[in-house]
The first five atom37 places (N, CA, C, CB, O) and aatype in JSON, in Angstrom:
{
  "aatype": [20, 20, 20, 20, 20, 20, 20, 20, 20, 20, 20, 20, 20, 20, 20, 20, 20, 20, 20, 20, 20, 20, 20, 20, 20, 20, 20, 20, 20, 20, 20, 20, 20, 20, 20, 20, 20, 20, 20, 20, 20, 20, 20, 20, 20, 20, 20, 20, 20, 20, 20, 20, 20, 20, 20, 20, 20, 20, 20, 20, 20, 20, 20, 20, 20, 20, 20, 20, 20, 20, 20, 20, 20, 20, 20, 20, 20, 20, 20, 20, 20, 20, 20, 20, 20, 20, 20, 20, 20, 20, 20, 20, 20, 20, 20, 20, 20, 20, 20, 20, 20, 20, 20, 20, 20, 20, 20, 20, 20, 20, 20, 20, 20, 20],
  "atom_mask": [
    [1, 1, 1, 1, 1],
    [1, 1, 1, 1, 1],
    [1, 1, 1, 1, 1],
    [1, 1, 1, 1, 1],
    [1, 1, 1, 1, 1],
    [1, 1, 1, 1, 1],
    [1, 1, 1, 1, 1],
    [1, 1, 1, 1, 1],
    [1, 1, 1, 1, 1],
    [1, 1, 1, 1, 1],
    [1, 1, 1, 1, 1],
    [1, 1, 1, 1, 1],
    [1, 1, 1, 1, 1],
    [1, 1, 1, 1, 1],
    [1, 1, 1, 1, 1],
    [1, 1, 1, 1, 1],
    [1, 1, 1, 1, 1],
    [1, 1, 1, 1, 1],
    [1, 1, 1, 1, 1],
    [1, 1, 1, 1, 1],
    [1, 1, 1, 1, 1],
    [1, 1, 1, 1, 1],
    [1, 1, 1, 1, 1],
    [1, 1, 1, 1, 1],
    [1, 1, 1, 1, 1],
    [1, 1, 1, 1, 1],
    [1, 1, 1, 1, 1],
    [1, 1, 1, 1, 1],
    [1, 1, 1, 1, 1],
    [1, 1, 1, 1, 1],
    [1, 1, 1, 1, 1],
    [1, 1, 1, 1, 1],
    [1, 1, 1, 1, 1],
    [1, 1, 1, 1, 1],
    [1, 1, 1, 1, 1],
    [1, 1, 1, 1, 1],
    [1, 1, 1, 1, 1],
    [1, 1, 1, 1, 1],
    [1, 1, 1, 1, 1],
    [1, 1, 1, 1, 1],
    [1, 1, 1, 1, 1],
    [1, 1, 1, 1, 1],
    [1, 1, 1, 1, 1],
    [1, 1, 1, 1, 1],
    [1, 1, 1, 1, 1],
    [1, 1, 1, 1, 1],
    [1, 1, 1, 1, 1],
    [1, 1, 1, 1, 1],
    [1, 1, 1, 1, 1],
    [1, 1, 1, 1, 1],
    [1, 1, 1, 1, 1],
    [1, 1, 1, 1, 1],
    [1, 1, 1, 1, 1],
    [1, 1, 1, 1, 1],
    [1, 1, 1, 1, 1],
    [1, 1, 1, 1, 1],
    [1, 1, 1, 1, 1],
    [1, 1, 1, 1, 1],
    [1, 1, 1, 1, 1],
    [1, 1, 1, 1, 1],
    [1, 1, 1, 1, 1],
    [1, 1, 1, 1, 1],
    [1, 1, 1, 1, 1],
    [1, 1, 1, 1, 1],
    [1, 1, 1, 1, 1],
    [1, 1, 1, 1, 1],
    [1, 1, 1, 1, 1],
    [1, 1, 1, 1, 1],
    [1, 1, 1, 1, 1],
    [1, 1, 1, 1, 1],
    [1, 1, 1, 1, 1],
    [1, 1, 1, 1, 1],
    [1, 1, 1, 1, 1],
    [1, 1, 1, 1, 1],
    [1, 1, 1, 1, 1],
    [1, 1, 1, 1, 1],
    [1, 1, 1, 1, 1],
    [1, 1, 1, 1, 1],
    [1, 1, 1, 1, 1],
    [1, 1, 1, 1, 1],
    [1, 1, 1, 1, 1],
    [1, 1, 1, 1, 1],
    [1, 1, 1, 1, 1],
    [1, 1, 1, 1, 1],
    [1, 1, 1, 1, 1],
    [1, 1, 1, 1, 1],
    [1, 1, 1, 1, 1],
    [1, 1, 1, 1, 1],
    [1, 1, 1, 1, 1],
    [1, 1, 1, 1, 1],
    [1, 1, 1, 1, 1],
    [1, 1, 1, 1, 1],
    [1, 1, 1, 1, 1],
    [1, 1, 1, 1, 1],
    [1, 1, 1, 1, 1],
    [1, 1, 1, 1, 1],
    [1, 1, 1, 1, 1],
    [1, 1, 1, 1, 1],
    [1, 1, 1, 1, 1],
    [1, 1, 1, 1, 1],
    [1, 1, 1, 1, 1],
    [1, 1, 1, 1, 1],
    [1, 1, 1, 1, 1],
    [1, 1, 1, 1, 1],
    [1, 1, 1, 1, 1],
    [1, 1, 1, 1, 1],
    [1, 1, 1, 1, 1],
    [1, 1, 1, 1, 1],
    [1, 1, 1, 1, 1],
    [1, 1, 1, 1, 1],
    [1, 1, 1, 1, 1],
    [1, 1, 1, 1, 1],
    [1, 1, 1, 1, 1],
    [1, 1, 1, 1, 1]
  ],
  "atom_positions": [
    [[129.31, 122.35, 123.27], [127.86, 122.27, 123.12], [127.48, 121.54, 121.83], [127.26, 123.68, 123.13], [126.57, 120.72, 121.84]],
    [[128.17, 121.82, 120.73], [127.88, 121.15, 119.47], [128.1, 119.65, 119.59], [128.76, 121.72, 118.35], [127.33, 118.87, 119.04]],
    [[129.13, 119.26, 120.3], [129.41, 117.84, 120.5], [128.25, 117.15, 121.22], [130.71, 117.66, 121.3], [127.9, 116.02, 120.89]],
    [[127.67, 117.83, 122.19], [126.53, 117.27, 122.91], [125.35, 117.08, 121.96], [126.14, 118.19, 124.1], [124.67, 116.06, 122.03]],
    [[125.1, 118.06, 121.08], [124.01, 117.94, 120.12], [124.23, 116.77, 119.16], [123.86, 119.23, 119.34], [123.29, 116.05, 118.83]],
    [[125.46, 116.59, 118.72], [125.75, 115.5, 117.81], [125.51, 114.15, 118.47], [127.18, 115.6, 117.33], [124.94, 113.25, 117.85]],
    [[125.95, 114.0, 119.71], [125.74, 112.74, 120.41], [124.28, 112.51, 120.73], [126.56, 112.72, 121.68], [123.82, 111.36, 120.78]],
    [[123.54, 113.57, 120.94], [122.12, 113.44, 121.26], [121.27, 113.27, 120.0], [121.64, 114.66, 122.03], [120.07, 113.04, 120.1]],
    [[121.88, 113.38, 118.84], [121.13, 113.22, 117.61], [120.43, 114.49, 117.19], [120.12, 112.12, 117.76], [119.53, 114.46, 116.36]],
    [[120.84, 115.61, 117.75], [120.19, 116.88, 117.45], [120.54, 117.45, 116.11], [120.52, 117.86, 118.49], [119.8, 118.3, 115.61]],
    [[121.61, 117.05, 115.49], [122.0, 117.57, 114.18], [121.95, 116.43, 113.17], [123.41, 118.21, 114.22], [122.71, 115.47, 113.25]],
    [[121.04, 116.57, 112.23], [120.92, 115.56, 111.19], [120.93, 116.28, 109.85], [119.63, 114.7, 111.36], [120.14, 117.19, 109.61]],
    [[121.82, 115.86, 108.98], [121.9, 116.47, 107.66], [120.91, 115.84, 106.71], [123.31, 116.36, 107.1], [120.4, 114.74, 106.96]],
    [[120.64, 116.54, 105.61], [119.75, 116.0, 104.59], [120.35, 114.73, 104.02], [119.5, 117.03, 103.47], [121.55, 114.65, 103.76]],
    [[119.51, 113.74, 103.82], [119.97, 112.49, 103.24], [120.56, 111.52, 104.23], [120.96, 112.78, 102.19], [120.95, 110.41, 103.86]],
    [[120.64, 111.91, 105.49], [121.2, 111.01, 106.5], [120.18, 109.94, 106.84], [121.62, 111.8, 107.78], [119.01, 110.25, 107.09]],
    [[120.61, 108.71, 106.85], [119.72, 107.6, 107.17], [119.42, 107.63, 108.66], [120.36, 106.25, 106.77], [120.26, 107.28, 109.49]],
    [[118.22, 108.06, 109.0], [117.82, 108.16, 110.39], [117.03, 106.94, 110.86], [117.0, 109.42, 110.6], [116.63, 106.87, 112.02]],
    [[116.81, 105.99, 109.97], [116.01, 104.82, 110.3], [116.63, 103.54, 109.75], [114.59, 104.98, 109.77], [116.07, 102.93, 108.84]],
    [[117.79, 103.13, 110.29], [118.44, 101.93, 109.73], [117.57, 100.68, 109.83], [119.74, 101.69, 110.44], [117.6, 99.85, 108.92]],
    [[116.81, 100.53, 110.88], [115.95, 99.34, 111.01], [114.86, 99.37, 109.95], [115.34, 99.26, 112.42], [114.54, 98.33, 109.38]],
    [[114.28, 100.52, 109.69], [113.25, 100.64, 108.66], [113.82, 100.31, 107.29], [112.65, 102.06, 108.65], [113.15, 99.68, 106.47]],
    [[115.06, 100.72, 107.03], [115.72, 100.38, 105.76], [115.89, 98.87, 105.64], [117.09, 101.08, 105.64], [115.59, 98.29, 104.6]],
    [[116.37, 98.25, 106.69], [116.57, 96.79, 106.67], [115.25, 96.04, 106.49], [117.26, 96.34, 107.97], [115.16, 95.1, 105.7]],
    [[114.23, 96.47, 107.23], [112.92, 95.81, 107.12], [112.33, 95.99, 105.73], [111.96, 96.37, 108.18], [111.71, 95.07, 105.19]],
    [[112.51, 97.16, 105.15], [112.0, 97.43, 103.81], [112.73, 96.58, 102.79], [112.13, 98.92, 103.46], [112.12, 96.05, 101.86]],
    [[114.03, 96.45, 102.95], [114.79, 95.6, 102.03], [114.33, 94.14, 102.09], [116.3, 95.69, 102.35], [114.36, 93.43, 101.09]],
    [[113.93, 93.69, 103.26], [113.4, 92.34, 103.4], [112.12, 92.18, 102.59], [113.14, 92.01, 104.89], [111.96, 91.19, 101.86]],
    [[111.22, 93.15, 102.7], [109.97, 93.11, 101.93], [110.27, 93.17, 100.44], [109.05, 94.28, 102.34], [109.68, 92.42, 99.66]],
    [[111.17, 94.06, 100.04], [111.51, 94.2, 98.62], [112.2, 92.94, 98.09], [112.42, 95.41, 98.41], [112.02, 92.6, 96.92]],
    [[112.97, 92.26, 98.91], [113.63, 91.03, 98.5], [112.64, 89.93, 98.15], [114.56, 90.55, 99.6], [112.89, 89.13, 97.24]],
    [[111.54, 89.89, 98.86], [110.5, 88.91, 98.55], [109.91, 89.17, 97.16], [109.38, 88.94, 99.62], [109.61, 88.24, 96.42]],
    [[109.77, 90.42, 96.82], [109.2, 90.8, 95.53], [110.17, 90.52, 94.39], [108.82, 92.27, 95.53], [109.77, 90.05, 93.33]],
    [[111.43, 90.8, 94.61], [112.43, 90.67, 93.55], [112.47, 89.27, 92.96], [113.8, 91.05, 94.08], [112.7, 89.1, 91.76]],
    [[112.26, 88.28, 93.77], [112.31, 86.91, 93.31], [111.14, 86.51, 92.42], [112.36, 86.01, 94.48], [111.14, 85.41, 91.86]],
    [[110.15, 87.37, 92.27], [108.95, 87.03, 91.51], [108.97, 87.55, 90.07], [107.74, 87.56, 92.21], [107.98, 87.4, 89.35]],
    [[110.05, 88.16, 89.65], [110.1, 88.78, 88.31], [109.66, 87.84, 87.2], [111.5, 89.28, 88.03], [109.0, 88.29, 86.26]],
    [[110.0, 86.58, 87.25], [109.66, 85.66, 86.18], [108.34, 84.92, 86.4], [110.75, 84.66, 86.02], [107.97, 84.06, 85.6]],
    [[107.64, 85.24, 87.46], [106.4, 84.54, 87.8], [105.24, 85.01, 86.92], [106.06, 84.76, 89.28], [105.31, 86.03, 86.24]],
    [[104.18, 84.22, 86.97], [102.96, 84.57, 86.23], [102.43, 85.92, 86.7], [101.89, 83.47, 86.41], [102.65, 86.32, 87.85]],
    [[101.74, 86.6, 85.81], [101.25, 87.95, 86.1], [100.36, 87.97, 87.35], [100.47, 88.48, 84.91], [100.47, 88.88, 88.17]],
    [[99.5, 86.98, 87.48], [98.58, 86.97, 88.62], [99.34, 86.81, 89.94], [97.56, 85.84, 88.46], [98.97, 87.42, 90.95]],
    [[100.4, 86.0, 89.92], [101.21, 85.79, 91.13], [101.91, 87.1, 91.5], [102.25, 84.65, 90.91], [101.9, 87.5, 92.66]],
    [[102.52, 87.75, 90.52], [103.21, 89.02, 90.78], [102.23, 90.07, 91.27], [103.92, 89.51, 89.51], [102.54, 90.8, 92.21]],
    [[101.06, 90.15, 90.65], [100.07, 91.15, 91.05], [99.62, 90.94, 92.5], [98.85, 91.1, 90.11], [99.48, 91.9, 93.26]],
    [[99.41, 89.68, 92.87], [99.01, 89.37, 94.25], [100.1, 89.81, 95.23], [98.73, 87.86, 94.4], [99.8, 90.39, 96.27]],
    [[101.35, 89.53, 94.9], [102.46, 89.9, 95.77], [102.6, 91.42, 95.86], [103.77, 89.29, 95.26], [102.84, 91.96, 96.94]],
    [[102.45, 92.1, 94.75], [102.54, 93.57, 94.75], [101.44, 94.17, 95.61], [102.46, 94.12, 93.31], [101.68, 95.08, 96.39]],
    [[100.22, 93.65, 95.46], [99.1, 94.12, 96.28], [99.39, 93.93, 97.77], [97.8, 93.39, 95.9], [99.08, 94.8, 98.58]],
    [[100.0, 92.81, 98.13], [100.3, 92.52, 99.53], [101.44, 93.4, 100.06], [100.66, 91.06, 99.69], [101.5, 93.7, 101.25]],
    [[102.33, 93.79, 99.18], [103.5, 94.58, 99.59], [103.13, 96.01, 99.96], [104.54, 94.59, 98.48], [103.77, 96.59, 100.84]],
    [[102.13, 96.59, 99.32], [101.79, 98.0, 99.54], [101.47, 98.32, 101.0], [100.6, 98.38, 98.68], [102.06, 99.26, 101.54]],
    [[100.57, 97.6, 101.67], [100.3, 97.94, 103.07], [101.51, 97.7, 103.99], [99.13, 97.13, 103.57], [101.68, 98.41, 104.98]],
    [[102.33, 96.7, 103.66], [103.54, 96.46, 104.46], [104.49, 97.65, 104.36], [104.25, 95.18, 103.99], [105.04, 98.09, 105.37]],
    [[104.67, 98.18, 103.15], [105.55, 99.33, 102.98], [104.97, 100.57, 103.65], [105.78, 99.61, 101.49], [105.7, 101.34, 104.27]],
    [[103.66, 100.76, 103.55], [103.02, 101.91, 104.2], [103.23, 101.85, 105.71], [101.51, 101.95, 103.87], [103.5, 102.87, 106.34]],
    [[103.11, 100.66, 106.28], [103.33, 100.49, 107.72], [104.79, 100.78, 108.09], [102.95, 99.06, 108.16], [105.05, 101.42, 109.11]],
    [[105.73, 100.31, 107.27], [107.14, 100.58, 107.52], [107.44, 102.08, 107.43], [108.03, 99.8, 106.53], [108.25, 102.6, 108.19]],
    [[106.8, 102.76, 106.51], [107.0, 104.21, 106.36], [106.57, 104.94, 107.63], [106.22, 104.75, 105.15], [107.2, 105.92, 108.04]],
    [[105.51, 104.46, 108.26], [105.04, 105.08, 109.5], [106.08, 104.99, 110.61], [103.74, 104.43, 109.96], [106.17, 105.89, 111.44]],
    [[106.86, 103.92, 110.62], [107.83, 103.72, 111.69], [109.17, 104.42, 111.42], [108.07, 102.24, 111.9], [110.03, 104.49, 112.3]],
    [[109.33, 104.94, 110.21], [110.59, 105.6, 109.84], [110.46, 107.1, 110.05], [110.96, 105.29, 108.38], [109.4, 107.62, 110.39]],
    [[111.59, 107.79, 109.82], [111.54, 109.25, 109.89], [112.44, 109.85, 108.83], [111.96, 109.73, 111.3], [113.27, 109.17, 108.22]],
    [[112.27, 111.13, 108.61], [113.12, 111.87, 107.7], [113.05, 111.38, 106.26], [114.53, 111.81, 108.17], [111.99, 110.99, 105.77]],
    [[114.2, 111.4, 105.61], [114.3, 111.0, 104.21], [113.93, 109.54, 104.0], [115.7, 111.25, 103.69], [113.38, 109.18, 102.96]],
    [[114.22, 108.7, 104.98], [113.9, 107.28, 104.87], [112.38, 107.1, 104.8], [114.49, 106.48, 106.06], [111.88, 106.33, 103.99]],
    [[111.67, 107.81, 105.64], [110.2, 107.75, 105.63], [109.67, 108.12, 104.25], [109.61, 108.68, 106.7], [108.8, 107.43, 103.71]],
    [[110.18, 109.2, 103.68], [109.73, 109.64, 102.36], [110.03, 108.63, 101.28], [110.37, 110.96, 102.01], [109.21, 108.4, 100.4]],
    [[111.2, 108.02, 101.34], [111.59, 107.03, 100.33], [110.7, 105.79, 100.39], [113.06, 106.63, 100.52], [110.28, 105.28, 99.36]],
    [[110.41, 105.32, 101.6], [109.56, 104.14, 101.75], [108.13, 104.49, 101.32], [109.57, 103.63, 103.22], [107.47, 103.68, 100.67]],
    [[107.67, 105.67, 101.68], [106.32, 106.08, 101.29], [106.19, 106.19, 99.77], [105.96, 107.43, 101.94], [105.15, 105.85, 99.22]],
    [[107.25, 106.65, 99.08], [107.2, 106.71, 97.62], [107.1, 105.31, 97.01], [108.45, 107.43, 97.07], [106.44, 105.12, 95.99]],
    [[107.75, 104.33, 97.63], [107.6, 102.95, 97.16], [106.14, 102.5, 97.27], [108.52, 101.99, 97.97], [105.58, 101.93, 96.33]],
    [[105.53, 102.75, 98.43], [104.13, 102.37, 98.65], [103.21, 103.13, 97.7], [103.73, 102.63, 100.1], [102.26, 102.55, 97.16]],
    [[103.47, 104.41, 97.5], [102.64, 105.23, 96.62], [102.73, 104.76, 95.17], [103.05, 106.7, 96.71], [101.74, 104.82, 94.43]],
    [[103.9, 104.3, 94.76], [104.08, 103.81, 93.4], [103.23, 102.57, 93.16], [105.56, 103.5, 93.12], [102.65, 102.4, 92.08]],
    [[103.15, 101.72, 94.15], [102.3, 100.53, 94.04], [100.83, 100.94, 93.93], [102.51, 99.58, 95.26], [100.1, 100.44, 93.09]],
    [[100.42, 101.86, 94.79], [99.03, 102.3, 94.78], [98.67, 102.95, 93.44], [98.78, 103.29, 95.93], [97.6, 102.7, 92.9]],
    [[99.57, 103.76, 92.91], [99.31, 104.45, 91.64], [99.24, 103.5, 90.45], [100.39, 105.5, 91.39], [98.62, 103.81, 89.44]],
    [[99.88, 102.33, 90.57], [99.88, 101.37, 89.46], [98.52, 100.75, 89.22], [100.9, 100.27, 89.72], [98.25, 100.22, 88.14]],
    [[97.65, 100.8, 90.22], [96.28, 100.28, 90.09], [96.28, 98.84, 89.59], [95.47, 101.16, 89.13], [95.55, 98.49, 88.67]],
    [[97.1, 98.01, 90.23], [97.19, 96.6, 89.86], [96.16, 95.82, 90.66], [98.64, 96.04, 90.12], [96.06, 95.95, 91.88]],
    [[95.4, 95.0, 89.95], [94.36, 94.19, 90.56], [94.57, 92.74, 90.12], [92.92, 94.7, 90.17], [94.41, 92.42, 88.94]],
    [[94.92, 91.89, 91.05], [95.25, 90.5, 90.71], [94.07, 89.71, 90.15], [95.78, 89.79, 91.94], [94.26, 88.63, 89.6]],
    [[92.86, 90.24, 90.27], [91.71, 89.53, 89.72], [91.55, 89.8, 88.22], [90.43, 89.94, 90.46], [90.71, 89.18, 87.56]],
    [[92.33, 90.72, 87.68], [92.27, 91.01, 86.25], [92.98, 89.92, 85.46], [92.9, 92.4, 85.95], [93.87, 89.25, 85.98]],
    [[92.59, 89.72, 84.2], [93.26, 88.71, 83.38], [94.7, 89.11, 83.06], [92.48, 88.49, 82.08], [95.06, 90.28, 83.1]],
    [[95.5, 88.11, 82.75], [96.93, 88.32, 82.47], [97.14, 89.34, 81.35], [97.6, 87.0, 82.1], [98.07, 90.14, 81.42]],
    [[96.31, 89.3, 80.35], [96.46, 90.24, 79.22], [96.29, 91.7, 79.68], [95.45, 89.92, 78.11], [96.91, 92.6, 79.11]],
    [[95.48, 91.92, 80.66], [95.29, 93.27, 81.21], [96.43, 93.63, 82.15], [93.94, 93.37, 81.95], [96.89, 94.77, 82.17]],
    [[96.88, 92.65, 82.92], [97.95, 92.89, 83.9], [99.31, 93.15, 83.25], [98.06, 91.72, 84.83], [100.1, 93.95, 83.74]],
    [[99.57, 92.46, 82.15], [100.9, 92.52, 81.53], [101.39, 93.95, 81.29], [100.89, 91.77, 80.21], [102.48, 94.29, 81.74]],
    [[100.63, 94.82, 80.6], [101.13, 96.19, 80.39], [101.21, 97.01, 81.68], [100.23, 96.91, 79.39], [102.1, 97.84, 81.84]],
    [[100.29, 96.76, 82.6], [100.34, 97.47, 83.88], [101.6, 97.09, 84.66], [99.09, 97.17, 84.72], [102.24, 97.94, 85.27]],
    [[101.94, 95.8, 84.64], [103.14, 95.34, 85.34], [104.4, 95.89, 84.71], [103.19, 93.82, 85.37], [105.35, 96.23, 85.41]],
    [[104.42, 95.97, 83.39], [105.6, 96.52, 82.7], [105.79, 97.98, 83.07], [105.46, 96.37, 81.16], [106.91, 98.42, 83.33]],
    [[104.7, 98.73, 83.1], [104.77, 100.15, 83.48], [105.18, 100.28, 84.95], [103.41, 100.84, 83.24], [105.98, 101.14, 85.31]],
    [[104.61, 99.43, 85.77], [104.95, 99.43, 87.2], [106.43, 99.14, 87.41], [104.1, 98.4, 87.95], [107.08, 99.81, 88.21]],
    [[106.96, 98.14, 86.71], [108.37, 97.77, 86.88], [109.29, 98.96, 86.63], [108.73, 96.62, 85.93], [110.25, 99.17, 87.37]],
    [[109.0, 99.72, 85.6], [109.82, 100.89, 85.27], [109.74, 101.95, 86.37], [109.38, 101.5, 83.93], [110.76, 102.45, 86.83]],
    [[108.53, 102.27, 86.79], [108.34, 103.29, 87.83], [108.93, 102.83, 89.16], [106.85, 103.62, 87.99], [109.57, 103.62, 89.86]],
    [[108.71, 101.57, 89.5], [109.16, 101.05, 90.79], [110.68, 100.99, 90.85], [108.57, 99.67, 91.05], [111.27, 101.25, 91.9]],
    [[111.31, 100.65, 89.74], [112.77, 100.59, 89.71], [113.38, 101.95, 90.01], [113.26, 100.09, 88.34], [114.4, 102.04, 90.7]],
    [[112.76, 102.99, 89.51], [113.26, 104.35, 89.76], [113.16, 104.72, 91.24], [112.48, 105.37, 88.92], [114.13, 105.21, 91.82]],
    [[112.01, 104.48, 91.85], [111.88, 104.83, 93.27], [112.69, 103.88, 94.14], [110.41, 104.79, 93.69], [113.11, 104.26, 95.24]],
    [[112.91, 102.67, 93.68], [113.76, 101.73, 94.41], [115.21, 102.24, 94.44], [113.71, 100.32, 93.75], [115.88, 102.14, 95.47]],
    [[115.68, 102.79, 93.33], [117.03, 103.35, 93.29], [117.15, 104.54, 94.24], [117.39, 103.78, 91.85], [118.17, 104.7, 94.92]],
    [[116.13, 105.37, 94.29], [116.12, 106.5, 95.23], [116.18, 105.99, 96.66], [114.86, 107.38, 95.02], [116.92, 106.53, 97.49]],
    [[115.39, 104.96, 96.96], [115.4, 104.36, 98.29], [116.81, 103.86, 98.64], [114.38, 103.21, 98.36], [117.31, 104.13, 99.73]],
    [[117.43, 103.14, 97.71], [118.77, 102.6, 97.94], [119.79, 103.71, 98.21], [119.22, 101.75, 96.75], [120.65, 103.57, 99.07]],
    [[119.69, 104.79, 97.48], [120.63, 105.93, 97.67], [120.47, 106.52, 99.08], [120.39, 107.03, 96.6], [121.46, 106.89, 99.71]],
    [[119.26, 106.62, 99.54], [119.01, 107.19, 100.87], [119.45, 106.23, 101.98], [117.52, 107.54, 101.04], [120.01, 106.66, 102.99]],
    [[119.21, 104.95, 101.78], [119.49, 103.98, 102.83], [120.94, 103.46, 102.84], [118.56, 102.82, 102.69], [121.38, 102.87, 103.82]],
    [[121.67, 103.68, 101.78], [123.07, 103.22, 101.73], [123.99, 104.17, 102.44], [123.53, 103.05, 100.3], [125.2, 103.93, 102.5]]
  ]
}
């Protein structure tokens, strides 16, 4: 009976990646962002703003720990309150703070999806 449950997906342990496609899709979105580290503040802010709804949508399609990890990425962007219409001098400290917070939740995401 236990074997049947395992094959049917009825037993899932904590931390088990239950959404491999969501992990892959999220990594694609995150890869687009990673390449912008040296870009102007306004460019990075615009990309970050665009990434938040994409991550939120991906979180909806995931389940379990993966869903939570993706949602934390989206929530971190929302909490950063980054507005690309602000001047670079205003964006600079917000982006620095965001980078630190986002790196932490990104590591959590990687641990869950690996």
